[in-house]
Structures are given as structure tokens and as C-alpha cells.
ROFITOR-129208 format. One record per residue: residue in three letters; x, y, z of N, C-alpha, C in turn. Coordinates in Angstrom, 3 decimals, m for minus. Atoms other than C-alpha are relative to their C-alpha. Layout:
<nodes>
<residuo->ala	nxx->X	nyy->Y	nzz->Z	caxx->X	cayy->Y	cazz->Z	cxx->X	cyy->Y	czz->Z>;
...
</nodes>
This chain:
<nodes>
<residuo->unk	nxx->0.961	nyy->0.179	nzz->m1.068	caxx->65.153	cayy->144.967	cazz->89.385	cxx->m0.736	cyy->1.322	czz->0.204>;
<residuo->unk	nxx->0.837	nyy->m1.171	nzz->m0.239	caxx->62.284	cayy->147.385	cazz->89.988	cxx->m0.511	cyy->m0.008	czz->1.430>;
<residuo->unk	nxx->0.536	nyy->m0.057	nzz->m1.368	caxx->61.059	cayy->148.619	cazz->93.360	cxx->m1.449	cyy->m0.486	czz->0.019>;
<residuo->unk	nxx->1.391	nyy->0.441	nzz->m0.182	caxx->57.855	cayy->147.105	cazz->94.669	cxx->m0.539	cyy->0.636	czz->1.276>;
<residuo->unk	nxx->0.631	nyy->m0.604	nzz->m1.172	caxx->55.402	cayy->148.575	cazz->97.135	cxx->m0.197	cyy->m1.070	czz->1.072>;
<residuo->unk	nxx->0.162	nyy->0.923	nzz->m1.115	caxx->55.457	cayy->146.890	cazz->100.533	cxx->m1.155	cyy->0.422	czz->0.880>;
<residuo->unk	nxx->1.091	nyy->m0.309	nzz->m0.928	caxx->52.879	cayy->146.767	cazz->103.272	cxx->0.524	cyy->0.442	czz->1.357>;
<residuo->unk	nxx->m0.606	nyy->m0.447	nzz->m1.256	caxx->55.301	cayy->147.381	cazz->106.156	cxx->1.489	cyy->0.211	czz->m0.222>;
<residuo->unk	nxx->m1.428	nyy->m0.290	nzz->0.088	caxx->58.833	cayy->148.625	cazz->106.742	cxx->0.777	cyy->m1.208	czz->0.494>;
<residuo->unk	nxx->m0.811	nyy->1.130	nzz->m0.465	caxx->61.418	cayy->145.812	cazz->106.921	cxx->0.715	cyy->0.341	czz->1.302>;
<residuo->unk	nxx->m0.637	nyy->m0.262	nzz->m1.291	caxx->62.924	cayy->145.439	cazz->110.386	cxx->1.288	cyy->m0.788	czz->0.211>;
<residuo->unk	nxx->m1.245	nyy->0.763	nzz->m0.136	caxx->65.899	cayy->143.154	cazz->109.736	cxx->1.186	cyy->0.957	czz->0.175>;
<residuo->unk	nxx->m1.119	nyy->m0.895	nzz->m0.285	caxx->69.263	cayy->144.583	cazz->110.908	cxx->0.791	cyy->0.407	czz->m1.245>;
<residuo->unk	nxx->m0.754	nyy->m0.343	nzz->1.203	caxx->70.659	cayy->144.639	cazz->107.355	cxx->m0.735	cyy->0.989	czz->m0.911>;
<residuo->unk	nxx->0.754	nyy->m0.990	nzz->0.760	caxx->68.042	cayy->147.163	cazz->106.144	cxx->0.318	cyy->1.398	czz->0.521>;
<residuo->unk	nxx->m0.195	nyy->m1.403	nzz->m0.338	caxx->68.750	cayy->150.907	cazz->106.080	cxx->m1.179	cyy->0.787	czz->m0.547>;
<residuo->unk	nxx->1.126	nyy->m0.815	nzz->0.429	caxx->66.048	cayy->153.551	cazz->105.804	cxx->0.409	cyy->1.459	czz->m0.022>;
<residuo->unk	nxx->m0.269	nyy->m1.429	nzz->0.115	caxx->66.234	cayy->157.138	cazz->104.693	cxx->m1.324	cyy->0.717	czz->m0.246>;
<residuo->unk	nxx->1.222	nyy->m0.773	nzz->0.157	caxx->63.464	cayy->159.704	cazz->105.016	cxx->0.090	cyy->0.821	czz->m1.275>;
<residuo->unk	nxx->0.072	nyy->m0.820	nzz->1.214	caxx->62.421	cayy->161.346	cazz->101.743	cxx->m0.548	cyy->1.364	czz->0.396>;
<residuo->unk	nxx->0.411	nyy->m1.326	nzz->m0.429	caxx->62.340	cayy->165.040	cazz->102.606	cxx->m0.607	cyy->0.832	czz->m1.120>;
<residuo->unk	nxx->0.565	nyy->m0.692	nzz->1.155	caxx->61.585	cayy->166.326	cazz->99.106	cxx->0.230	cyy->1.502	czz->0.054>;
<residuo->unk	nxx->m0.361	nyy->m1.418	nzz->m0.020	caxx->63.430	cayy->169.621	cazz->99.404	cxx->0.691	cyy->0.386	czz->m1.296>;
<residuo->unk	nxx->m0.755	nyy->m0.466	nzz->1.157	caxx->65.725	cayy->171.472	cazz->97.035	cxx->1.476	cyy->m0.292	czz->0.204>;
<residuo->unk	nxx->m1.439	nyy->0.231	nzz->m0.053	caxx->69.282	cayy->170.378	cazz->96.291	cxx->0.694	cyy->1.341	czz->m0.139>;
<residuo->unk	nxx->m0.735	nyy->m1.266	nzz->0.009	caxx->71.547	cayy->173.308	cazz->97.118	cxx->1.452	cyy->m0.214	czz->0.378>;
<residuo->unk	nxx->m1.405	nyy->m0.048	nzz->m0.388	caxx->75.238	cayy->173.981	cazz->97.324	cxx->0.199	cyy->1.336	czz->0.714>;
<residuo->unk	nxx->m0.281	nyy->m1.212	nzz->m0.777	caxx->76.158	cayy->176.473	cazz->100.073	cxx->1.491	cyy->0.289	czz->m0.171>;
<residuo->unk	nxx->m1.390	nyy->m0.373	nzz->0.233	caxx->79.342	cayy->178.298	cazz->99.122	cxx->0.319	cyy->1.235	czz->0.839>;
<residuo->unk	nxx->m0.426	nyy->m1.161	nzz->m0.791	caxx->81.079	cayy->180.561	cazz->101.613	cxx->1.454	cyy->0.306	czz->m0.295>;
<residuo->unk	nxx->m1.351	nyy->m0.496	nzz->0.189	caxx->84.146	cayy->182.638	cazz->100.887	cxx->0.079	cyy->1.334	czz->0.733>;
<residuo->unk	nxx->m0.053	nyy->m1.201	nzz->m0.831	caxx->84.865	cayy->185.156	cazz->103.649	cxx->m1.396	cyy->0.396	czz->0.455>;
<residuo->unk	nxx->1.332	nyy->m0.483	nzz->m0.385	caxx->81.733	cayy->187.254	cazz->104.171	cxx->m1.037	cyy->m0.208	czz->m1.101>;
<residuo->unk	nxx->0.921	nyy->0.238	nzz->1.112	caxx->80.150	cayy->186.143	cazz->100.894	cxx->m0.532	cyy->m1.434	czz->0.057>;
<residuo->unk	nxx->0.651	nyy->1.316	nzz->0.030	caxx->77.649	cayy->183.266	cazz->100.855	cxx->m0.920	cyy->m0.039	czz->m1.206>;
<residuo->unk	nxx->0.920	nyy->0.202	nzz->1.126	caxx->75.857	cayy->181.924	cazz->97.800	cxx->m0.647	cyy->m1.373	czz->0.138>;
<residuo->unk	nxx->0.734	nyy->1.262	nzz->0.039	caxx->73.223	cayy->179.213	cazz->97.496	cxx->m0.272	cyy->m0.301	czz->m1.469>;
<residuo->unk	nxx->0.080	nyy->0.335	nzz->1.421	caxx->73.421	cayy->177.485	cazz->94.120	cxx->m0.761	cyy->m1.318	czz->m0.164>;
<residuo->unk	nxx->0.782	nyy->1.210	nzz->0.255	caxx->70.893	cayy->174.936	cazz->92.805	cxx->0.806	cyy->m0.973	czz->m0.845>;
<residuo->unk	nxx->m0.706	nyy->1.003	nzz->0.808	caxx->71.899	cayy->171.740	cazz->91.030	cxx->0.039	cyy->0.385	czz->m1.472>;
<residuo->unk	nxx->m0.007	nyy->m0.484	nzz->1.377	caxx->71.041	cayy->173.493	cazz->87.755	cxx->0.772	cyy->1.305	czz->m0.164>;
<residuo->unk	nxx->m0.867	nyy->m1.166	nzz->0.083	caxx->73.324	cayy->176.426	cazz->88.576	cxx->m0.657	cyy->1.333	czz->0.254>;
<residuo->unk	nxx->0.675	nyy->m1.263	nzz->m0.297	caxx->70.752	cayy->179.026	cazz->89.604	cxx->0.384	cyy->0.504	czz->1.389>;
<residuo->unk	nxx->m0.341	nyy->m0.611	nzz->m1.281	caxx->71.608	cayy->181.451	cazz->92.400	cxx->m1.281	cyy->0.272	czz->0.779>;
<residuo->unk	nxx->1.195	nyy->m0.138	nzz->m0.840	caxx->68.941	cayy->181.144	cazz->95.127	cxx->0.336	cyy->0.621	czz->1.347>;
<residuo->unk	nxx->m0.425	nyy->m0.603	nzz->m1.250	caxx->70.774	cayy->183.127	cazz->97.789	cxx->m1.114	cyy->0.815	czz->0.657>;
<residuo->unk	nxx->1.051	nyy->m0.855	nzz->m0.558	caxx->67.858	cayy->185.542	cazz->98.230	cxx->m1.232	cyy->m0.776	czz->0.445>;
<residuo->unk	nxx->1.197	nyy->0.783	nzz->m0.360	caxx->65.300	cayy->182.738	cazz->98.617	cxx->0.074	cyy->m0.573	czz->1.408>;
<residuo->unk	nxx->m0.169	nyy->0.622	nzz->m1.313	caxx->66.743	cayy->181.310	cazz->101.848	cxx->0.954	cyy->0.819	czz->0.868>;
<residuo->unk	nxx->m0.911	nyy->m0.839	nzz->m0.794	caxx->68.200	cayy->184.156	cazz->103.967	cxx->0.427	cyy->m0.652	czz->1.314>;
<residuo->unk	nxx->m0.373	nyy->0.635	nzz->m1.267	caxx->68.168	cayy->181.991	cazz->107.111	cxx->1.129	cyy->m1.009	czz->m0.194>;
<residuo->unk	nxx->m1.141	nyy->0.893	nzz->0.267	caxx->70.572	cayy->179.525	cazz->105.453	cxx->1.271	cyy->0.832	czz->m0.133>;
<residuo->unk	nxx->m1.141	nyy->m0.904	nzz->0.123	caxx->72.877	cayy->182.399	cazz->104.530	cxx->0.461	cyy->0.444	czz->1.391>;
<residuo->unk	nxx->m0.317	nyy->m0.435	nzz->m1.360	caxx->72.710	cayy->183.649	cazz->108.127	cxx->0.706	cyy->m1.105	czz->0.782>;
<residuo->unk	nxx->m0.632	nyy->1.126	nzz->m0.697	caxx->73.557	cayy->180.200	cazz->109.486	cxx->1.412	cyy->m0.251	czz->m0.530>;
<residuo->unk	nxx->m1.333	nyy->0.202	nzz->0.582	caxx->76.490	cayy->179.862	cazz->107.062	cxx->0.977	cyy->1.049	czz->0.503>;
<residuo->unk	nxx->m0.871	nyy->m1.070	nzz->m0.490	caxx->77.870	cayy->183.204	cazz->108.227	cxx->0.368	cyy->m0.179	czz->1.475>;
<residuo->unk	nxx->m0.306	nyy->0.266	nzz->m1.405	caxx->77.748	cayy->182.009	cazz->111.856	cxx->1.027	cyy->m1.120	czz->0.173>;
<residuo->unk	nxx->m0.974	nyy->1.085	nzz->m0.057	caxx->80.001	cayy->179.052	cazz->111.024	cxx->1.403	cyy->0.582	czz->0.188>;
<residuo->unk	nxx->m1.359	nyy->m0.498	nzz->m0.261	caxx->83.561	cayy->179.492	cazz->112.323	cxx->0.886	cyy->m0.051	czz->m1.241>;
<residuo->unk	nxx->m0.789	nyy->0.109	nzz->1.223	caxx->84.983	cayy->178.362	cazz->108.991	cxx->m0.370	cyy->1.137	czz->m0.943>;
<residuo->unk	nxx->0.236	nyy->m1.141	nzz->0.885	caxx->85.361	cayy->181.257	cazz->106.580	cxx->m0.080	cyy->m0.401	czz->m1.472>;
<residuo->unk	nxx->0.049	nyy->0.451	nzz->1.384	caxx->85.621	cayy->179.182	cazz->103.434	cxx->m0.420	cyy->m1.467	czz->m0.021>;
<residuo->unk	nxx->0.462	nyy->1.381	nzz->0.116	caxx->83.609	cayy->176.055	cazz->102.632	cxx->m1.066	cyy->m0.122	czz->m1.069>;
<residuo->unk	nxx->1.101	nyy->0.346	nzz->0.904	caxx->81.197	cayy->174.360	cazz->100.269	cxx->m0.726	cyy->m1.178	czz->0.629>;
<residuo->unk	nxx->0.825	nyy->1.085	nzz->m0.528	caxx->78.341	cayy->172.221	cazz->101.556	cxx->m1.040	cyy->m0.346	czz->m1.057>;
<residuo->unk	nxx->0.993	nyy->0.479	nzz->0.959	caxx->76.248	cayy->170.142	cazz->99.179	cxx->m1.079	cyy->m0.721	czz->0.786>;
<residuo->unk	nxx->1.054	nyy->0.615	nzz->m0.787	caxx->72.867	cayy->169.260	cazz->100.644	cxx->m1.381	cyy->0.292	czz->m0.553>;
<residuo->unk	nxx->1.391	nyy->m0.199	nzz->0.388	caxx->69.108	cayy->169.577	cazz->100.551	cxx->m0.662	cyy->0.975	czz->0.970>;
<residuo->unk	nxx->0.724	nyy->m0.977	nzz->m0.822	caxx->67.099	cayy->172.572	cazz->101.801	cxx->m1.431	cyy->m0.484	czz->0.170>;
<residuo->unk	nxx->1.332	nyy->0.511	nzz->m0.313	caxx->63.943	cayy->171.388	cazz->103.543	cxx->m0.603	cyy->0.865	czz->1.096>;
<residuo->unk	nxx->0.707	nyy->m0.741	nzz->m1.038	caxx->61.368	cayy->173.332	cazz->105.543	cxx->m0.937	cyy->m0.980	czz->0.697>;
<residuo->unk	nxx->0.829	nyy->0.918	nzz->m0.767	caxx->59.802	cayy->171.264	cazz->108.313	cxx->m1.141	cyy->0.773	czz->0.667>;
<residuo->unk	nxx->1.133	nyy->m0.587	nzz->m0.706	caxx->56.361	cayy->172.016	cazz->109.703	cxx->0.168	cyy->m0.195	czz->1.497>;
<residuo->unk	nxx->m0.085	nyy->0.128	nzz->m1.453	caxx->55.717	cayy->172.241	cazz->113.441	cxx->m0.105	cyy->m1.456	czz->0.446>;
<residuo->unk	nxx->0.119	nyy->1.422	nzz->m0.317	caxx->54.921	cayy->168.516	cazz->113.346	cxx->1.232	cyy->m0.798	czz->m0.420>;
<residuo->unk	nxx->m1.216	nyy->0.673	nzz->0.424	caxx->58.380	cayy->167.738	cazz->111.936	cxx->m0.101	cyy->m0.626	czz->m1.381>;
<residuo->unk	nxx->0.207	nyy->0.543	nzz->1.341	caxx->56.949	cayy->166.723	cazz->108.567	cxx->0.333	cyy->1.087	czz->m1.004>;
<residuo->unk	nxx->m0.339	nyy->m1.022	nzz->0.989	caxx->58.332	cayy->168.496	cazz->105.481	cxx->m1.244	cyy->0.737	czz->m0.496>;
<residuo->unk	nxx->1.099	nyy->m0.849	nzz->0.461	caxx->56.087	cayy->171.412	cazz->104.538	cxx->0.064	cyy->0.123	czz->m1.517>;
<residuo->unk	nxx->0.044	nyy->m0.236	nzz->1.435	caxx->55.006	cayy->172.100	cazz->100.990	cxx->0.813	cyy->1.253	czz->m0.285>;
<residuo->unk	nxx->m0.922	nyy->m1.101	nzz->0.229	caxx->57.817	cayy->174.312	cazz->99.708	cxx->m0.655	cyy->1.191	czz->m0.686>;
<residuo->unk	nxx->0.647	nyy->m1.113	nzz->0.686	caxx->55.436	cayy->176.434	cazz->97.619	cxx->m0.584	cyy->1.008	czz->0.980>;
<residuo->unk	nxx->0.555	nyy->m0.901	nzz->m1.007	caxx->54.024	cayy->177.904	cazz->100.824	cxx->1.046	cyy->0.894	czz->0.653>;
<residuo->unk	nxx->m1.050	nyy->m0.685	nzz->m0.751	caxx->57.407	cayy->179.168	cazz->102.026	cxx->1.020	cyy->0.725	czz->m0.850>;
<residuo->unk	nxx->m1.014	nyy->m0.592	nzz->0.859	caxx->59.360	cayy->180.354	cazz->99.001	cxx->m0.631	cyy->0.946	czz->m1.008>;
<residuo->unk	nxx->0.503	nyy->m0.879	nzz->1.053	caxx->58.913	cayy->183.258	cazz->96.643	cxx->0.088	cyy->m0.707	czz->m1.348>;
<residuo->unk	nxx->m0.053	nyy->0.642	nzz->1.314	caxx->58.333	cayy->182.383	cazz->92.979	cxx->1.414	cyy->m0.016	czz->m0.550>;
<residuo->unk	nxx->m1.324	nyy->0.123	nzz->0.612	caxx->61.366	cayy->181.249	cazz->91.033	cxx->0.154	cyy->1.071	czz->m1.069>;
<residuo->unk	nxx->m0.331	nyy->m0.968	nzz->1.044	caxx->62.973	cayy->183.986	cazz->88.972	cxx->1.014	cyy->m0.681	czz->m0.895>;
<residuo->unk	nxx->m0.904	nyy->0.666	nzz->0.926	caxx->64.535	cayy->182.450	cazz->85.908	cxx->1.158	cyy->0.906	czz->m0.346>;
<residuo->unk	nxx->m1.218	nyy->m0.733	nzz->0.347	caxx->68.091	cayy->183.566	cazz->85.351	cxx->0.983	cyy->m1.004	czz->m0.571>;
<residuo->unk	nxx->m0.992	nyy->0.900	nzz->0.586	caxx->71.044	cayy->182.164	cazz->83.513	cxx->0.766	cyy->m0.692	czz->1.107>;
<residuo->unk	nxx->m0.800	nyy->0.710	nzz->m0.998	caxx->72.912	cayy->179.459	cazz->85.462	cxx->1.383	cyy->0.619	czz->0.130>;
<residuo->unk	nxx->m1.369	nyy->m0.483	nzz->m0.201	caxx->76.253	cayy->180.387	cazz->86.961	cxx->0.918	cyy->m0.867	czz->m0.836>;
<residuo->unk	nxx->m0.887	nyy->0.728	nzz->0.910	caxx->79.151	cayy->179.344	cazz->84.791	cxx->1.098	cyy->m0.747	czz->0.708>;
<residuo->unk	nxx->m1.027	nyy->0.844	nzz->m0.594	caxx->81.035	cayy->176.511	cazz->86.405	cxx->0.492	cyy->m0.981	czz->m1.044>;
<residuo->unk	nxx->m0.569	nyy->0.938	nzz->0.962	caxx->83.388	cayy->174.489	cazz->84.280	cxx->0.068	cyy->m1.380	czz->0.633>;
<residuo->unk	nxx->m0.086	nyy->1.382	nzz->m0.489	caxx->83.173	cayy->170.731	cazz->84.646	cxx->1.429	cyy->m0.482	czz->m0.219>;
<residuo->unk	nxx->m1.357	nyy->0.541	nzz->0.151	caxx->86.474	cayy->169.002	cazz->85.260	cxx->m0.040	cyy->m1.498	czz->0.009>;
</nodes>
């Protein structure tokens, strides 16, 4: 089955809706005072989002991993174009995580 374009959002109680934010998939890893932001391709983007690092350091838990999506919202609450808010990507080798 392929998706089809509709003209209105279904309103029946058995329908669920999710907003497409179109951000970056990131894994926030905290171990003590060290926080890293790792992309789904294994790149370290810690320096690109210092406010996420700051928020992770304010968390009471000292060790955790959060898998999520980094999104920058405009003042209107609509996701902003990420190119306006992030420095250019610096290509580096992915971090070496072994798959289990």
C-alpha cells in the first residue's frame, strides 16, 4: 500500500497524527561531566548544539543515553530551516561503535 495525498486530516478516534519536525537524529550520551551528541551516521556533533549539551549537564542523572531528534523552532513554533542555525558540517570519521 502506498500513501495517498488527502484533502483534510482524518478526525476519527482511531487515527493518530505526528508532526514532521524535520530535524537531525541525535543520540545524547552523558557520562559524568562528559556529554556527546552523535548523529545516526556516527558523527560527533557536540560542538554544533552547545545548548543541548548544557541542558544534558543540568539533568540530575549523571549517566544516560537519549535517542531523539534535534529541532530548532521559530518564534511561531514552526521548525526553522536548520541551515540558518547550524555551522557547516565538518566531515570526520564516524565514531567506532560495534553493533551487537
